[in-house]
C-alpha positions in Angstrom: 74.4 -38.6 4.4 75.2 -37.9 8.1 76.0 -40.7 10.5 73.7 -40.6 13.5 73.2 -42.6 16.7 69.9 -44.6 16.9 68.1 -46.5 19.6 66.5 -49.7 18.4 63.9 -51.6 20.3 63.3 -55.0 18.8 60.5 -57.3 19.9 61.9 -60.8 19.4 60.2 -64.2 19.2 60.2 -65.4 22.8 60.5 -69.1 22.0 63.4 -68.7 19.6 65.2 -66.4 21.9 64.7 -68.8 24.8 66.2 -71.7 22.7 69.1 -69.7 21.3 69.5 -66.2 22.8 72.9 -65.4 21.4 71.9 -66.6 17.9 68.7 -64.5 17.7 70.3 -61.3 19.1 73.4 -62.0 17.1 71.3 -61.9 13.9 70.0 -58.5 14.9 73.5 -57.2 15.5 74.7 -58.8 12.3 72.0 -57.0 10.3 73.0 -53.7 11.8 76.6 -54.3 10.9 75.8 -55.6 7.4 74.0 -52.4 6.7 77.1 -50.4 7.6 76.2 -49.7 11.3 78.4 -49.8 14.3 76.8 -51.5 17.4 77.5 -49.5 20.5 75.6 -51.7 23.0 72.8 -54.3 23.0 71.0 -55.7 26.0 67.9 -57.5 27.2 65.1 -55.0 28.1 62.3 -57.4 29.2 60.6 -60.7 28.6 56.9 -60.4 29.1 53.4 -61.3 27.9 52.2 -59.2 25.0 49.2 -56.9 25.3 47.7 -58.6 22.3 48.8 -61.6 20.2 51.0 -61.0 17.2 50.4 -64.0 14.9 50.6 -67.0 17.3 52.9 -65.2 19.7 51.6 -64.3 23.2 55.0 -63.6 24.8 57.9 -61.5 23.6 61.5 -60.6 24.3 62.4 -56.9 24.1 66.0 -56.3 22.9 67.4 -52.7 23.2 70.3 -51.6 21.1 72.2 -48.4 20.4 74.1 -48.1 17.2 75.7 -45.6 14.8 74.7 -45.7 11.1 74.5 -43.5 8.1 71.0 -42.2 7.9 70.7 -43.2 4.2 71.1 -46.9 5.2 68.2 -46.9 7.7 65.7 -48.0 5.1 67.8 -50.9 4.1 68.1 -52.0 7.8 64.4 -51.7 8.4 63.7 -53.8 5.3 66.2 -56.5 6.5 64.7 -56.6 10.0 61.1 -57.0 8.6 62.2 -59.9 6.5 63.7 -61.7 9.5 61.4 -64.2 11.2 63.0 -63.7 14.6 61.9 -60.0 14.9 58.1 -59.5 15.4 58.2 -55.7 15.6 60.8 -53.0 15.6 61.1 -49.3 16.6 64.1 -47.2 15.7 64.5 -43.7 17.0 67.2 -41.0 16.5 69.0 -40.2 19.7 69.8 -36.6 20.6 73.6 -36.2 20.4 73.6 -34.7 23.9 72.2 -37.9 25.4 74.2 -40.5 23.6 77.0 -41.1 26.2 74.5 -41.2 29.1 72.1 -43.6 27.4 74.9 -45.9 26.3 76.5 -46.0 29.7 73.1 -46.7 31.3 72.4 -49.5 28.8 75.9 -51.0 29.6 74.9 -51.1 33.3 77.3 -48.4 34.4 76.1 -45.6 36.6 74.6 -42.6 34.8 77.1 -40.0 33.8 76.8 -36.6 35.6 74.7 -34.1 33.7 76.5 -31.1 32.3 73.3 -29.2 31.6 71.1 -27.7 34.2 67.4 -28.2 34.2 66.5 -25.1 36.3 68.4 -21.9 36.8 69.1 -21.3 40.5 68.5 -17.5 40.1 64.9 -18.1 38.9 62.7 -17.0 41.8 59.5 -18.5 40.4 60.2 -21.7 42.3 61.4 -20.1 45.5 58.8 -20.0 48.3 61.0 -18.4 51.0 59.4 -15.0 50.5 55.9 -16.4 50.9 56.8 -18.2 54.2 57.9 -14.9 55.8 54.7 -13.1 54.8 52.6 -16.1 56.1 54.3 -15.9 59.5 53.7 -12.2 59.9 50.0 -12.6 58.9 49.7 -15.4 61.6 51.4 -13.2 64.2 49.0 -10.3 63.4 46.0 -12.7 63.7 47.1 -13.9 67.1 47.7 -10.3 68.4 44.2 -9.2 67.3 42.6 -12.2 68.9 44.1 -11.4 72.3 
């Protein structure tokens, strides 16, 4: 199977993370590595009150990770995470290969890498209003002349 880059958002037990942050996040990283993954970056996303209680938990810690892994091992990782008592919920998404470097640099806290792609072509005239401004001015001038 192909090795891909994944983004993992893990909702961690707030109380356990508050008591032992390196231990709880270390377990998440250890599970990724045990399943054959390579951790690119992991960082705290947020600590906040949950929208609804999960079990007896009313607050959670969101931990964001980016990692490389063989796509065939993803099921094994998901199973291991669900059996871990420190992780309340998880969401794992495949990252578009064009965005990997930018997302990882952003997660590390570095400035965003410059984009090599362009979102809009400069030669596209659909978003250019310069022609309309000239016609508006001539219409206003004609209206002023006829009023005099």
